[in-house]
MDAnalysis code that builds the backbone (N, CA, C; Angstrom):
import MDAnalysis as mda
import numpy as np

u = mda.Universe.empty(303, n_residues=101, atom_resindex=np.repeat(np.arange(101), 3), trajectory=True)
u.add_TopologyAttr("name", ["N", "CA", "C"] * 101)
u.add_TopologyAttr("resid", np.arange(1, 102))
u.add_TopologyAttr("resname", ["MET", "LEU", "GLY", "GLN", "GLU", "VAL", "ASP", "TYR", "CYS", "LYS", "PRO", "VAL", "TRP", "TYR", "TRP", "SER", "ASP", "GLN", "PHE", "ASP", "LEU", "ASN", "ILE", "GLN", "PHE", "CYS", "GLY", "HIS", "ILE", "PRO", "VAL", "GLN", "ALA", "GLU", "VAL", "THR", "LEU", "ARG", "GLY", "ASP", "LEU", "ALA", "SER", "ASN", "GLN", "PHE", "ALA", "ALA", "PHE", "PHE", "GLN", "SER", "GLY", "GLU", "THR", "ILE", "GLU", "GLY", "VAL", "LEU", "THR", "VAL", "ASN", "ARG", "ALA", "PRO", "ASP", "MET", "GLY", "ILE", "GLY", "LYS", "ARG", "LEU", "VAL", "GLU", "ARG", "ARG", "ALA", "LYS", "ALA", "GLN", "ALA", "ALA", "GLN", "LEU", "ALA", "ASP", "ALA", "ASP", "VAL", "SER", "LEU", "ARG", "ASP", "ILE", "LEU", "LYS", "GLN", "ALA", "GLY"])
u.atoms.positions = np.array([
    [-4.840, 22.242, -10.795],
    [-4.297, 23.459, -11.334],
    [-5.359, 24.543, -11.444],
    [-6.565, 24.158, -11.670],
    [-7.631, 25.134, -11.857],
    [-8.474, 25.295, -10.604],
    [-7.987, 24.778, -9.491],
    [-8.733, 24.878, -8.250],
    [-9.888, 23.896, -8.157],
    [-9.878, 22.906, -9.041],
    [-10.935, 21.901, -9.027],
    [-10.397, 20.606, -8.445],
    [-11.257, 19.937, -7.660],
    [-10.854, 18.639, -7.153],
    [-11.034, 17.597, -8.246],
    [-10.052, 16.743, -8.368],
    [-10.095, 15.691, -9.370],
    [-9.905, 14.367, -8.652],
    [-10.793, 13.423, -8.912],
    [-10.670, 12.089, -8.341],
    [-9.751, 11.288, -9.250],
    [-8.518, 11.093, -8.812],
    [-7.523, 10.411, -9.622],
    [-7.044, 9.180, -8.875],
    [-7.070, 8.062, -9.533],
    [-6.643, 6.816, -8.903],
    [-5.760, 6.060, -9.885],
    [-4.475, 6.039, -9.620],
    [-3.542, 5.234, -10.411],
    [-2.979, 4.185, -9.462],
    [-3.641, 3.039, -9.387],
    [-3.255, 2.028, -8.397],
    [-1.923, 1.363, -8.711],
    [-1.324, 0.813, -7.668],
    [-0.095, 0.046, -7.860],
    [-0.426, -1.206, -8.653],
    [0.553, -1.670, -9.409],
    [0.395, -2.900, -10.185],
    [1.743, -3.594, -10.219],
    [1.739, -4.870, -9.996],
    [2.972, -5.638, -10.137],
    [2.650, -7.056, -10.580],
    [3.681, -7.736, -11.076],
    [3.508, -9.092, -11.561],
    [4.761, -9.899, -11.280],
    [4.608, -11.196, -11.339],
    [5.736, -12.104, -11.174],
    [5.413, -13.399, -11.907],
    [6.405, -13.940, -12.551],
    [6.283, -15.265, -13.150],
    [7.003, -16.240, -12.242],
    [6.267, -17.202, -11.735],
    [6.819, -18.226, -10.850],
    [6.547, -19.583, -11.486],
    [7.597, -20.160, -12.080],
    [7.459, -21.428, -12.790],
    [6.351, -21.296, -13.835],
    [5.246, -22.036, -13.725],
    [4.195, -21.964, -14.738],
    [3.057, -21.014, -14.340],
    [3.305, -20.157, -13.357],
    [2.283, -19.226, -12.890],
    [2.634, -17.791, -13.256],
    [1.689, -17.109, -13.864],
    [1.806, -15.674, -14.069],
    [0.884, -15.027, -13.049],
    [1.458, -14.325, -12.078],
    [0.711, -13.734, -10.980],
    [0.765, -12.220, -11.122],
    [-0.411, -11.577, -11.102],
    [-0.474, -10.125, -11.206],
    [-1.391, -9.585, -10.118],
    [-1.063, -8.395, -9.620],
    [-1.896, -7.745, -8.612],
    [-1.993, -6.265, -8.921],
    [-3.177, -5.707, -8.657],
    [-3.407, -4.281, -8.852],
    [-4.296, -3.767, -7.733],
    [-3.993, -2.581, -7.214],
    [-4.821, -1.942, -6.204],
    [-4.337, -2.231, -4.806],
    [-5.279, -2.432, -3.895],
    [-4.933, -2.786, -2.522],
    [-6.035, -3.669, -1.942],
    [-5.718, -4.277, -0.809],
    [-6.666, -5.165, -0.145],
    [-7.094, -4.500, 1.164],
    [-8.317, -4.005, 1.217],
    [-8.800, -3.410, 2.463],
    [-8.835, -4.453, 3.584],
    [-8.682, -3.998, 4.819],
    [-8.664, -4.903, 5.972],
    [-9.934, -5.754, 6.018],
    [-11.062, -5.150, 5.753],
    [-12.337, -5.869, 5.812],
    [-12.829, -6.273, 4.412],
    [-11.906, -6.555, 3.509],
    [-12.272, -6.844, 2.122],
    [-13.153, -8.079, 1.999],
    [-14.089, -7.977, 1.091],
    [-14.862, -9.130, 0.666],
    [-14.159, -9.663, -0.577],
    [-13.917, -10.957, -0.624],
    [-13.170, -11.569, -1.721],
    [-14.122, -12.391, -2.590],
    [-14.041, -12.150, -3.893],
    [-14.856, -12.896, -4.847],
    [-13.926, -13.572, -5.838],
    [-14.093, -14.865, -6.032],
    [-13.260, -15.619, -6.974],
    [-13.990, -15.845, -8.288],
    [-13.224, -15.766, -9.365],
    [-13.727, -16.029, -10.716],
    [-12.732, -16.988, -11.339],
    [-13.197, -18.118, -11.814],
    [-12.293, -19.095, -12.398],
    [-12.154, -20.303, -11.500],
    [-11.024, -21.012, -11.656],
    [-10.844, -22.293, -10.980],
    [-9.511, -22.337, -10.240],
    [-9.578, -22.354, -8.912],
    [-8.356, -22.426, -8.104],
    [-7.553, -23.686, -8.409],
    [-8.228, -24.800, -8.568],
    [-7.543, -26.086, -8.758],
    [-6.694, -26.112, -10.029],
    [-7.117, -25.378, -11.059],
    [-6.370, -25.374, -12.318],
    [-5.375, -24.212, -12.403],
    [-5.266, -23.434, -11.312],
    [-4.372, -22.268, -11.294],
    [-4.705, -21.258, -12.380],
    [-5.990, -21.059, -12.612],
    [-6.456, -20.042, -13.548],
    [-7.655, -19.353, -12.919],
    [-7.384, -18.235, -12.247],
    [-8.460, -17.549, -11.545],
    [-8.128, -16.079, -11.336],
    [-9.166, -15.344, -10.973],
    [-9.025, -13.940, -10.565],
    [-9.729, -13.801, -9.222],
    [-9.152, -13.005, -8.352],
    [-9.763, -12.689, -7.062],
    [-9.974, -11.185, -7.016],
    [-11.204, -10.779, -6.723],
    [-11.547, -9.368, -6.625],
    [-11.744, -9.019, -5.157],
    [-11.150, -7.908, -4.728],
    [-11.232, -7.451, -3.350],
    [-12.106, -6.202, -3.319],
    [-13.177, -6.254, -2.545],
    [-14.147, -5.169, -2.533],
    [-14.399, -4.627, -1.133],
    [-14.705, -3.340, -1.097],
    [-15.277, -2.680, 0.072],
    [-16.703, -2.351, -0.330],
    [-17.662, -3.030, 0.255],
    [-19.027, -2.896, -0.237],
    [-19.054, -3.435, -1.655],
    [-19.509, -2.620, -2.581],
    [-19.505, -3.038, -3.983],
    [-18.340, -2.432, -4.767],
    [-17.520, -1.608, -4.132],
    [-16.408, -0.955, -4.818],
    [-15.231, -1.912, -4.956],
    [-14.731, -2.059, -6.169],
    [-13.592, -2.932, -6.434],
    [-12.318, -2.171, -6.080],
    [-11.617, -2.653, -5.061],
    [-10.403, -1.995, -4.552],
    [-9.128, -2.649, -5.062],
    [-9.202, -3.943, -5.384],
    [-8.013, -4.648, -5.837],
    [-8.387, -5.896, -6.608],
    [-7.430, -6.374, -7.400],
    [-7.639, -7.602, -8.164],
    [-6.317, -8.359, -8.247],
    [-6.402, -9.667, -8.081],
    [-5.261, -10.573, -8.192],
    [-5.619, -11.595, -9.261],
    [-4.715, -11.809, -10.213],
    [-4.967, -12.835, -11.221],
    [-3.827, -13.836, -11.239],
    [-4.178, -15.065, -11.525],
    [-3.201, -16.133, -11.731],
    [-3.532, -16.750, -13.078],
    [-2.596, -16.618, -14.010],
    [-2.737, -17.148, -15.366],
    [-4.016, -16.658, -16.058],
    [-4.401, -15.424, -15.792],
    [-5.564, -14.816, -16.460],
    [-5.249, -13.365, -16.798],
    [-4.239, -13.174, -17.616],
    [-3.799, -11.825, -17.983],
    [-4.915, -10.968, -18.587],
    [-5.786, -11.505, -19.444],
    [-6.858, -10.659, -19.985],
    [-7.759, -10.086, -18.891],
    [-8.010, -10.863, -17.835],
    [-8.819, -10.350, -16.728],
    [-8.116, -9.191, -16.030],
    [-6.789, -9.241, -15.949],
    [-6.058, -8.147, -15.309],
    [-6.138, -6.884, -16.151],
    [-6.109, -7.028, -17.460],
    [-6.213, -5.856, -18.323],
    [-7.468, -5.052, -18.026],
    [-8.566, -5.727, -17.816],
    [-9.817, -5.048, -17.483],
    [-9.863, -4.739, -15.987],
    [-9.340, -5.652, -15.178],
    [-9.342, -5.463, -13.732],
    [-8.648, -4.183, -13.305],
    [-7.536, -3.854, -13.951],
    [-6.833, -2.601, -13.632],
    [-7.745, -1.397, -13.832],
    [-8.481, -1.401, -14.922],
    [-9.376, -0.277, -15.200],
    [-10.545, -0.237, -14.222],
    [-11.012, -1.414, -13.785],
    [-12.077, -1.446, -12.781],
    [-11.598, -0.808, -11.478],
    [-10.359, -1.114, -11.090],
    [-9.798, -0.530, -9.860],
    [-9.592, 0.965, -10.034],
    [-9.019, 1.378, -11.164],
    [-8.781, 2.803, -11.415],
    [-10.075, 3.612, -11.338],
    [-11.141, 3.065, -11.859],
    [-12.421, 3.788, -11.889],
    [-13.232, 3.601, -10.605],
    [-12.668, 2.807, -9.683],
    [-13.382, 2.502, -8.438],
    [-14.786, 2.013, -8.766],
    [-14.804, 1.090, -9.741],
    [-16.067, 0.547, -10.238],
    [-16.798, -0.219, -9.144],
    [-18.101, -0.243, -9.288],
    [-18.945, -0.990, -8.358],
    [-19.529, -2.184, -9.107],
    [-19.597, -3.318, -8.416],
    [-20.180, -4.520, -8.998],
    [-20.652, -5.426, -7.878],
    [-21.637, -6.216, -8.187],
    [-22.097, -7.214, -7.233],
    [-21.172, -8.417, -7.307],
    [-20.949, -9.046, -6.167],
    [-20.058, -10.207, -6.110],
    [-20.509, -11.301, -7.077],
    [-21.811, -11.498, -7.199],
    [-22.326, -12.537, -8.096],
    [-21.937, -12.269, -9.549],
    [-21.907, -10.991, -9.951],
    [-21.480, -10.643, -11.312],
    [-20.013, -10.986, -11.520],
    [-19.189, -10.615, -10.539],
    [-17.752, -10.854, -10.665],
    [-17.425, -12.341, -10.695],
    [-18.169, -13.145, -9.963],
    [-17.907, -14.578, -9.892],
    [-18.383, -15.328, -11.129],
    [-19.351, -14.783, -11.830],
    [-19.987, -15.461, -12.955],
    [-19.176, -15.271, -14.241],
    [-18.576, -16.346, -14.722],
    [-17.760, -16.276, -15.940],
    [-18.588, -15.921, -17.170],
    [-19.905, -16.076, -17.091],
    [-20.767, -15.712, -18.216],
    [-21.041, -14.214, -18.274],
    [-20.700, -13.494, -17.215],
    [-20.838, -12.034, -17.199],
    [-19.492, -11.441, -17.615],
    [-19.490, -10.708, -18.692],
    [-18.267, -10.117, -19.217],
    [-17.740, -9.013, -18.292],
    [-16.448, -9.070, -17.994],
    [-15.848, -7.988, -17.212],
    [-15.919, -6.670, -17.972],
    [-15.889, -6.746, -19.297],
    [-16.026, -5.530, -20.110],
    [-17.394, -4.877, -19.889],
    [-18.423, -5.692, -19.739],
    [-19.757, -5.138, -19.482],
    [-19.796, -4.442, -18.119],
    [-19.133, -5.026, -17.128],
    [-19.062, -4.393, -15.817],
    [-18.315, -3.069, -15.925],
    [-17.246, -3.054, -16.713],
    [-16.471, -1.818, -16.917],
    [-17.318, -0.757, -17.605],
    [-18.101, -1.150, -18.593],
    [-18.970, -0.197, -19.302],
    [-19.973, 0.428, -18.344],
    [-20.517, -0.384, -17.433],
    [-21.481, 0.127, -16.464],
    [-20.837, 1.156, -15.536],
    [-19.516, 1.013, -15.311],
    [-18.793, 1.927, -14.421],
    [-18.625, 3.307, -15.056],
    [-18.753, 3.346, -16.376],
    [-18.651, 4.639, -17.059],
    [-17.294, 5.089, -17.384],
])
Protein backbone atom coordinates (compact mmCIF):
# COMPACT_ATOMS: atom_id res chain seq x y z
CA MET A 1 0.00 0.00 0.00
CA LEU A 2 2.85 2.37 0.70
CA GLY A 3 4.90 1.36 -2.31
CA GLN A 4 7.15 -0.81 -0.18
CA GLU A 5 7.97 -4.41 -0.91
CA VAL A 6 6.99 -6.73 1.88
CA ASP A 7 8.25 -10.30 2.18
CA TYR A 8 5.10 -12.14 3.19
CA CYS A 9 4.88 -15.90 3.44
CA LYS A 10 1.70 -17.58 4.64
CA PRO A 11 2.35 -21.21 3.71
CA VAL A 12 -0.29 -23.83 3.13
CA TRP A 13 -1.04 -26.08 6.09
CA TYR A 14 -3.16 -29.17 6.32
CA TRP A 15 -3.64 -32.15 8.59
CA SER A 16 -5.31 -35.52 8.68
CA ASP A 17 -5.99 -38.08 11.36
CA GLN A 18 -5.53 -41.60 10.04
CA PHE A 19 -6.28 -44.21 12.68
CA ASP A 20 -3.62 -43.56 15.37
CA LEU A 21 -1.62 -41.11 13.24
CA ASN A 22 -1.91 -37.35 13.33
CA ILE A 23 -0.26 -36.14 10.12
CA GLN A 24 0.38 -32.45 9.47
CA PHE A 25 2.15 -30.63 6.65
CA CYS A 26 3.12 -27.00 6.13
CA GLY A 27 4.91 -25.24 3.27
CA HIS A 28 6.11 -27.01 0.15
CA ILE A 29 8.69 -29.56 -0.92
CA PRO A 30 11.22 -28.20 -3.41
CA VAL A 31 12.21 -30.58 -6.22
CA GLN A 32 15.79 -30.74 -4.95
CA ALA A 33 14.85 -30.67 -1.25
CA GLU A 34 17.21 -31.93 1.38
CA VAL A 35 15.24 -33.91 3.96
CA THR A 36 16.17 -33.99 7.64
CA LEU A 37 14.39 -36.29 10.10
CA ARG A 38 13.88 -35.58 13.79
CA GLY A 39 12.42 -38.29 15.98
CA ASP A 40 11.80 -41.97 15.34
CA LEU A 41 10.21 -43.36 12.17
CA ALA A 42 9.70 -46.79 13.73
CA SER A 43 7.53 -45.38 16.54
CA ASN A 44 5.53 -43.12 14.19
CA GLN A 45 6.65 -40.01 16.04
CA PHE A 46 8.80 -37.81 13.86
CA ALA A 47 9.18 -34.56 11.96
CA ALA A 48 10.68 -34.19 8.49
CA PHE A 49 12.11 -30.83 7.45
CA PHE A 50 12.46 -29.97 3.76
CA GLN A 51 15.19 -27.47 2.94
CA SER A 52 16.68 -25.61 0.01
CA GLY A 53 20.20 -25.00 1.20
CA GLU A 54 19.67 -24.03 4.81
CA THR A 55 16.24 -22.44 4.25
CA ILE A 56 13.34 -24.41 5.73
CA GLU A 57 10.69 -24.66 2.99
CA GLY A 58 8.38 -27.27 4.48
CA VAL A 59 7.75 -29.50 7.46
CA LEU A 60 5.82 -32.76 7.88
CA THR A 61 4.99 -34.13 11.32
CA VAL A 62 3.56 -37.44 12.42
CA ASN A 63 2.26 -37.51 16.00
CA ARG A 64 4.39 -34.46 16.91
CA ALA A 65 1.93 -31.57 17.00
CA PRO A 66 4.18 -29.34 19.16
CA ASP A 67 6.89 -29.55 16.49
CA MET A 68 4.38 -28.39 13.88
CA GLY A 69 3.44 -25.38 15.99
CA ILE A 70 7.01 -24.15 15.76
CA GLY A 71 7.62 -25.65 12.32
CA LYS A 72 4.91 -23.46 10.78
CA ARG A 73 6.64 -20.35 12.07
CA LEU A 74 10.01 -21.59 10.80
CA VAL A 75 8.51 -21.96 7.31
CA GLU A 76 6.72 -18.59 7.49
CA ARG A 77 9.96 -16.83 8.43
CA ARG A 78 11.96 -18.79 5.85
CA ALA A 79 14.27 -19.62 8.72
CA LYS A 80 17.71 -21.02 8.09
CA ALA A 81 19.14 -23.94 10.06
CA GLN A 82 21.77 -26.59 9.69
CA ALA A 83 20.48 -30.11 9.13
CA ALA A 84 22.39 -31.33 12.19
CA GLN A 85 20.49 -28.84 14.39
CA LEU A 86 17.12 -29.93 13.03
CA ALA A 87 17.92 -33.62 13.50
CA ASP A 88 19.19 -33.22 17.07
CA ALA A 89 16.36 -33.62 19.59
CA ASP A 90 18.55 -31.89 22.18
CA VAL A 91 18.45 -28.68 20.12
CA SER A 92 15.23 -26.82 20.82
CA LEU A 93 13.20 -25.83 17.76
CA ARG A 94 12.30 -22.69 19.72
CA ASP A 95 15.99 -21.77 19.84
CA ILE A 96 16.22 -22.19 16.07
CA LEU A 97 13.14 -19.97 15.71
CA LYS A 98 14.69 -17.31 17.97
CA GLN A 99 17.82 -17.29 15.80
CA ALA A 100 15.59 -16.66 12.76
CA GLY A 101 14.42 -13.42 14.32
